N, C-alpha and C positions, 0 to 999 in steps of 0.2 A: 456498472462496471462488471468485469469478470475477474474473480479471484481464483487463481489456479484453474481457470477455464469454466468456473461455475458462476452464473449470473448472481450478483448480490447488490442490494441497495445499501449504500453507505453514506453517512452524513458528509456533505461537501460544502465548503464555503470559501470560494476564491482560492483554492489550492493549486499547486503546480502540476505539470506533467514533466516527464523526464525524457530528454533526447540523448540517446547513447550512441557513441561511436562504436560500431560493432567490433572492431579489432581491439580497441582499448577495453571495452566491456568484457570481451572474452579473456583477455590477459588478466583482468582484475577479478575474474570469476563472478561477474555480476549475474544475478538471476532475477528475472522479472517475476514477481508474484501476482501482480494485478495489472489489468489494462482498462482504459476507458473504452467506451463504445467505438471510438474512432481508431482504436488500436494502439494509441500511445501509452507508454508506461505510466502507471499510476502508483505502483509500489514495487520496490526492489531491495535486494540486499547485495552488498559487494564488499570486497576488501578495501580498506582505506588506511594508508600508513601501515602501522604494525597491527591493526585490529580490523574490525568489520563495522559496517554501518547499515542501518535500515532506514529508508526514506519512504514517505507516503504522502500523496496529495490529499486524498480523502481522510476522514477521521474515524477509523475503526474503534477508537477508544471512547467515542461519543456515548454519553449516557442518555437515558430516556428524556431527561430535561432538555437536552440540546434540541431534540426533535419537537417536543411539545412547546418550547419557547418560540418556535417558528411556525407552529401550526401544522407540523408534519406528522404523518403516522410514524409511530415508534418502530425502529428497526433494532434488532439485537445483534450486535456485531462484535461483542467482546471476544468471541472465538477467533476472529480475524486479528484483533490486537494481540492476543496471546500467541497466535501463530507467527505474527511478524517478529515478536520478541524471540520466540523459540528458533526461528529461522536464522536470525543474526547470531544467536548464541551457539548454535550447533555447527554452523558451517565454517 
């Protein structure tokens, strides 16, 4: 996936992608943080009701055990999880 334009490998297990209506997304102030290789939204922040919400398909919060349990090389993505929380809190 690409997180803010930078290629990153993030733990993924049957997660969603997000399809946005461009007009509604603009009105809600939606901002895509990450996309999958095919260009669909993988993580975003937006207004919802009186607050904000962040959603993501991949799991940037995954610890090393998530990877090793599946025989995958460990990826360190806590920085992305923290960035996701920071993005929803500051906007």
